[in-house]
C-alpha positions in Angstrom: 14.8 -81.4 58.9 14.7 -78.2 61.2 12.4 -75.4 60.5 12.5 -72.0 61.9 9.8 -69.4 61.2 9.9 -65.6 60.5 7.1 -64.4 62.1 5.6 -61.3 60.2 2.0 -62.1 60.5 0.3 -63.0 57.3 3.7 -62.7 55.4 5.2 -65.5 57.9 7.3 -67.9 56.1 9.5 -70.8 56.8 13.1 -71.5 56.7 13.8 -75.2 55.8 17.3 -76.5 56.9 18.3 -80.2 56.1 20.0 -82.4 53.7 19.1 -83.2 50.2 16.4 -80.8 50.1 16.9 -79.3 46.7 15.7 -82.2 44.5 12.9 -83.3 47.0 9.5 -81.8 45.8 8.2 -81.7 49.4 10.7 -79.0 50.2 8.5 -76.5 48.0 5.7 -75.1 49.3 2.1 -75.8 47.6 1.5 -72.3 46.3 4.4 -73.2 43.6 2.1 -75.5 41.9 1.1 -74.7 38.3 3.3 -71.6 38.2 5.6 -70.4 35.4 9.0 -70.1 37.3 12.3 -68.2 36.8 15.2 -69.6 38.4 17.9 -66.9 38.5 21.4 -68.5 39.4 24.9 -67.8 38.4 27.4 -69.7 36.1 29.3 -71.1 39.1 26.2 -72.8 40.6 24.2 -73.6 37.6 26.0 -76.8 36.7 25.9 -78.0 40.0 22.4 -77.6 41.4 20.2 -75.9 38.5 18.9 -79.5 37.3 17.8 -80.5 40.8 15.7 -77.8 41.6 14.3 -77.7 37.7 13.0 -81.1 38.5 11.6 -80.5 41.8 9.7 -77.6 40.5 8.5 -79.5 37.4 6.9 -82.1 39.6 4.7 -79.1 40.8 3.7 -78.5 37.4 5.8 -75.5 37.0 6.8 -74.5 33.8 10.4 -73.4 34.2 12.6 -70.9 32.7 16.1 -69.9 33.7 18.6 -66.9 33.8 22.3 -67.4 34.4 24.3 -64.4 35.6 28.0 -64.0 35.6 29.2 -65.0 39.0 30.5 -62.3 41.5 29.8 -59.4 43.4 30.8 -57.1 40.3 27.8 -58.4 38.6 25.9 -56.9 41.4 24.4 -53.6 39.8 21.4 -52.2 37.9 22.3 -53.4 34.5 21.9 -57.0 35.9 18.6 -56.4 37.1 17.5 -54.7 33.8 18.6 -57.9 32.3 16.5 -60.3 34.4 13.6 -57.8 33.6 14.3 -58.4 29.9 14.2 -62.1 30.3 10.9 -62.1 32.3 9.6 -59.6 30.0 10.5 -61.8 27.0 8.8 -64.8 28.5 5.7 -62.8 29.3 5.6 -63.8 32.8 2.6 -62.2 34.7 2.0 -61.5 38.3 1.3 -65.3 38.9 4.8 -66.1 38.2 7.6 -67.2 40.7 11.2 -66.0 40.8 13.7 -68.2 42.4 16.7 -67.2 43.9 19.3 -70.1 43.7 23.1 -69.3 44.8 24.7 -67.1 47.0 24.1 -63.5 48.6 24.6 -61.8 45.3 22.2 -63.8 43.5 19.8 -63.8 46.5 19.7 -59.8 46.9 19.3 -59.4 43.1 16.6 -61.9 42.6 14.7 -60.5 45.7 15.0 -56.9 44.4 14.0 -58.1 40.7 11.1 -59.6 42.2 9.9 -56.7 44.5 9.8 -54.4 41.4 8.8 -56.7 38.4 5.3 -55.8 37.6 5.3 -54.2 41.3 6.0 -57.3 43.0 5.8 -61.1 42.5 6.7 -63.9 44.7 10.0 -65.3 45.0 11.8 -68.0 47.2 15.5 -68.3 48.2 17.6 -71.1 47.9 20.8 -70.1 49.4 24.1 -72.3 48.7 26.6 -70.6 50.5 27.1 -70.4 54.1 27.0 -66.9 54.2 23.5 -66.3 52.4 21.9 -69.3 54.6 22.4 -67.7 57.8 22.1 -63.9 56.7 21.3 -62.5 53.3 18.4 -65.1 52.4 16.7 -64.3 55.7 14.9 -61.0 56.1 14.1 -59.6 53.2 16.8 -57.1 52.5 17.2 -56.9 48.4 19.5 -54.8 46.5 22.4 -53.9 44.2 25.5 -51.8 44.9 26.3 -48.2 43.5 29.9 -46.9 43.0 29.2 -44.8 45.9 28.1 -47.5 48.2 27.3 -50.9 49.0 23.4 -52.0 48.6 22.4 -48.4 48.4 19.7 -49.4 45.9 17.1 -51.8 47.0 14.0 -52.6 48.9 12.5 -54.8 51.9 10.7 -57.7 50.2 10.1 -61.0 52.0 10.5 -64.4 50.2 7.7 -66.7 50.5 10.1 -69.4 51.7 14.0 -70.4 52.4 15.1 -73.6 51.5 18.7 -74.5 52.8 20.2 -77.5 51.8 23.7 -78.0 53.6 25.0 -80.5 51.1 25.3 -77.3 49.0 28.3 -76.4 51.5 30.2 -79.5 50.2 30.9 -77.7 46.8 31.8 -74.3 48.4 35.4 -73.4 48.4 37.2 -73.2 51.8 37.8 -69.1 51.3 33.5 -68.8 50.9 32.9 -71.2 53.8 35.2 -69.1 56.1 33.6 -66.0 55.1 30.1 -67.4 56.1 31.6 -67.9 59.6 32.0 -64.0 60.1 28.5 -63.8 60.0 28.0 -66.7 62.5 30.4 -65.2 64.5 28.6 -61.8 64.3 25.6 -63.6 65.8 27.2 -64.7 69.1 28.9 -61.4 69.4 25.6 -59.1 69.5 22.8 -61.3 70.7 23.9 -64.6 72.2 26.9 -65.0 74.6 26.3 -68.8 75.2 26.2 -69.3 71.4 29.4 -67.5 70.9 30.9 -69.6 73.7 29.7 -72.9 72.0 31.2 -71.8 68.7 34.5 -71.3 70.2 34.4 -74.8 71.9 33.6 -76.4 68.5 35.8 -74.6 66.4 37.5 -77.7 65.3 34.3 -79.6 64.1 33.0 -76.2 62.4 36.4 -76.0 60.6 35.7 -79.8 59.6 32.0 -79.1 58.6 30.4 -81.7 60.8 26.9 -81.9 59.7 25.6 -82.1 63.0 27.5 -78.7 63.9 26.4 -77.2 60.6 22.8 -77.8 61.2 23.4 -76.1 64.9 25.1 -73.2 63.6 22.6 -72.5 60.8 19.5 -73.0 62.5 20.6 -70.8 65.5 22.2 -67.9 63.4 18.5 -68.1 61.5 16.6 -68.2 64.8 18.6 -64.9 66.2 17.9 -63.2 62.6 14.2 -64.2 62.4 13.8 -62.8 66.0 15.2 -59.6 65.3 13.3 -59.5 61.6 10.1 -59.8 63.3 10.6 -57.2 65.9 12.0 -54.6 63.7 11.5 -55.6 59.8 12.5 -52.2 58.5 15.6 -51.6 60.5 14.3 -48.5 62.9 15.7 -49.8 65.7 17.0 -53.3 66.8 17.8 -54.7 63.5 20.4 -52.3 62.9 22.6 -54.6 65.5 22.9 -56.9 62.7 25.3 -54.5 61.0 27.8 -55.0 63.6 31.0 -54.4 61.8 29.3 -53.6 58.4 29.8 -50.0 58.1 33.6 -50.5 58.5 33.0 -53.6 56.2 31.1 -51.7 53.5 33.8 -49.1 53.2 36.7 -51.6 53.0 34.6 -53.5 50.1 34.2 -50.2 47.9 37.9 -49.1 48.2 39.3 -52.3 47.3 36.5 -52.9 44.6 33.6 -55.2 45.0 34.6 -58.6 44.8 38.3 -58.3 45.6 37.5 -59.1 49.2 34.8 -61.2 49.9 32.0 -59.8 52.1 32.7 -61.9 54.9 36.5 -61.2 54.8 35.7 -57.4 54.8 32.9 -58.1 58.0 35.8 -59.9 59.9 38.0 -56.8 59.8 35.0 -54.5 60.1 33.6 -56.5 63.5 37.4 -56.2 65.0 37.2 -52.6 64.1 34.0 -52.3 65.8 35.3 -54.3 68.8 38.2 -51.9 68.8 35.7 -48.8 69.1 34.1 -50.7 71.9 37.2 -51.0 74.1 37.8 -47.2 73.5 34.4 -46.8 74.6 35.1 -48.7 77.9 32.4 -51.4 77.0 34.7 -54.5 76.3 38.1 -55.8 77.2 41.1 -55.7 75.3 41.3 -59.5 75.7 38.3 -60.1 74.1 39.2 -58.3 70.9 42.6 -60.2 70.8 40.6 -63.7 71.3 38.5 -62.7 68.6 41.5 -61.7 66.2 43.3 -65.0 67.1 39.8 -67.1 66.5 39.4 -65.3 63.1 42.8 -66.4 62.2 42.0 -69.9 63.0 39.1 -70.1 60.6 40.8 -68.8 57.7 39.8 -65.0 58.0 41.8 -62.0 57.9 42.6 -59.5 60.7 44.5 -56.8 59.1 43.3 -53.9 56.9 45.2 -53.8 53.2 47.9 -51.2 53.1 46.0 -49.3 50.1 42.8 -48.7 52.2 43.3 -45.2 53.6 41.7 -44.6 57.0 40.7 -41.1 55.6 39.0 -42.6 52.5 37.1 -45.1 54.7 35.9 -42.3 57.0 34.7 -40.4 54.1 32.7 -43.3 52.7 31.2 -44.2 56.0 29.8 -40.8 56.3 27.5 -41.7 53.3 26.4 -45.2 54.7 22.9 -46.1 55.1 22.5 -45.8 58.9 23.4 -42.1 58.8 20.5 -40.4 60.0 19.9 -36.5 59.7 23.9 -36.2 58.8 24.9 -38.2 62.0 26.6 -41.6 61.7 25.4 -44.3 63.9 27.7 -47.2 64.6 27.0 -50.5 66.4 28.9 -51.4 69.2 29.1 -54.0 72.0 27.4 -53.2 75.0 29.1 -56.4 76.4 30.0 -59.6 74.9 26.7 -60.9 73.7 24.6 -57.5 73.4 24.9 -54.7 71.1 24.1 -51.2 70.8 23.6 -48.4 68.7 26.0 -45.2 69.2 26.0 -42.0 67.5 28.0 -39.1 67.8 31.3 -40.9 68.0 34.2 -38.6 67.3 36.2 -39.1 64.3 39.6 -39.5 66.1 37.9 -42.8 67.8 36.7 -43.9 64.7 40.2 -43.5 63.2 42.0 -45.4 66.0 39.7 -48.2 65.6 40.6 -48.4 62.2 44.4 -48.0 62.4 44.4 -50.5 65.2 43.8 -53.2 62.3 46.9 -52.3 60.7 
């Protein structure tokens, strides 16, 4: 088992990474003992792993309750949060209760937001079961739901007490979901660690084949990078924005297509290519780097082209309302060089449109 710490002073927490962690009571923090625990999951994950987590928590003396959501990004809205509140209130759960997120990024984001706001804040732990949630959304305390006018526009920064990552859950993950998670892994190499990026490219075959040792490595290094960034900039006033490389484009794509029609990681893949195209136009990276990335994304099963129905003008309009807009100015993340990101403002609409259209 590997452990990565997210250093936030008194609120620091561990990310535990290994095999067969869900059913081991030793995987769970001592503070869970004798609490009422509400496990929030979805109807894809519940038949696979709910009983294991239930039994492990009961070994700590927990009184365990469940709330099972319908699976999918389409459920990530305030009505679902209200349903979680209804369940918790009906059970008369008090501030000493524990919320447990068991599932992918949608479940994790919603559980975290519900925990942040139920009784003005109750503790929660993350048990991510998809690669994307293991390397990204479960770490760092970003919680929230979508709005018709934008992705994750309603939420809160609220850190979990612990993250438990069991790589065995990836064995039941559909190939498309696994590939979507790889987009976020590749992002870390592009923005923060050239050596990691090169290691990923060398080990592409083993990554596709889901070699256990390679999985441990990519999850550990991804979590280390994110933990370092979160510890330095928890509320995204500066460097944490680098983690949004490609995401401003990505969120516009998801909104136009309808949440859930493309997986988040699929939209991230195309969004990163757009951000790379922009970096080329700004003279920061060579065209050969974009071409190599596009080939690599295709090799691991990710899209590289924008669907025809997504209009450039619609994307630009949505991007103008992105969370990273400050004082009416859109900030975008570009690459200063491979392995190093930066925040750029006042980029012309023509250059943004060119970056989008290059992915057609």
